[in-house]
C-alpha positions as CSV (number, residue, x, y, z in Angstrom):
1,M,28.3,-51.1,-45.3
2,E,29.4,-47.8,-43.8
3,F,28.1,-46.3,-40.6
4,K,27.6,-42.6,-40.0
5,S,29.1,-43.1,-36.5
6,K,32.2,-45.0,-35.4
7,Y,29.9,-46.9,-33.0
8,I,27.9,-49.9,-34.1
9,A,24.8,-49.0,-32.0
10,P,24.9,-45.2,-31.6
11,V,22.8,-43.4,-29.1
12,G,23.2,-39.7,-29.7
13,V,26.2,-38.1,-31.3
14,D,28.8,-39.6,-29.0
15,G,27.6,-43.3,-29.2
16,I,26.6,-45.5,-26.3
17,Y,26.6,-43.9,-22.9
18,A,25.2,-44.4,-19.4
19,I,22.0,-42.6,-18.5
20,N,21.3,-41.6,-15.0
21,T,18.0,-43.4,-14.7
22,G,17.6,-42.7,-11.0
23,D,15.9,-39.4,-11.9
24,W,12.8,-41.4,-12.8
25,R,12.3,-42.6,-9.2
26,T,9.2,-41.6,-7.3
27,K,10.2,-43.2,-4.0
28,R,13.7,-43.2,-2.4
29,P,14.6,-46.1,-0.2
30,I,16.7,-45.3,2.9
31,L,19.1,-48.0,4.2
32,N,19.2,-47.8,8.1
33,Q,22.8,-49.0,8.9
34,E,21.9,-49.4,12.6
35,K,19.2,-52.0,11.8
36,C,21.0,-53.7,8.9
37,I,22.2,-57.2,9.8
38,K,24.2,-57.4,6.5
39,C,22.3,-60.4,5.1
40,G,22.7,-59.1,1.6
41,M,19.0,-59.8,0.6
42,C,18.6,-56.3,-0.7
43,F,21.8,-56.7,-2.8
44,I,20.6,-60.1,-4.2
45,Y,17.1,-59.0,-5.2
46,C,17.8,-55.5,-6.6
47,P,16.7,-55.7,-10.2
48,V,19.0,-52.9,-11.4
49,N,22.1,-53.7,-9.3
50,S,22.1,-50.4,-7.5
51,I,23.2,-51.8,-4.2
52,A,26.8,-52.5,-3.5
53,K,28.8,-53.7,-0.5
54,K,31.6,-51.3,0.5
55,D,33.7,-51.7,3.6
56,G,31.4,-54.3,5.1
57,K,28.3,-52.1,4.6
58,F,25.7,-52.1,1.9
59,E,25.1,-48.8,0.1
60,I,22.5,-47.7,-2.5
61,S,23.5,-45.9,-5.6
62,Y,20.7,-43.4,-6.2
63,D,22.0,-42.7,-9.7
64,Y,20.3,-45.9,-10.9
65,C,17.8,-46.8,-8.2
66,K,14.2,-46.9,-9.5
67,G,12.6,-46.8,-6.1
68,C,10.7,-50.0,-6.8
69,G,10.9,-51.1,-3.1
70,I,12.0,-54.7,-3.7
71,C,15.0,-54.2,-1.4
72,A,12.7,-53.0,1.4
73,H,10.3,-55.9,0.8
74,E,13.2,-58.5,1.0
75,C,14.9,-56.8,4.0
76,R,14.9,-59.0,7.1
């Protein structure tokens, strides 16, 4: 069996690539660092893994955040 592309599961001409899905977001969560107790609940419950811990602080990657609000709901 011969494929037209060098990739097994091509998406477009260049094969598999990451899509900036944050553009679909209708709401944009804001992380208030002054109120954050660094419990990590937002990080644990984020369904798309768009929250990361850097230098002891949690940060939201808006490239992939869908604006679902689960992080805000789980925030203590």
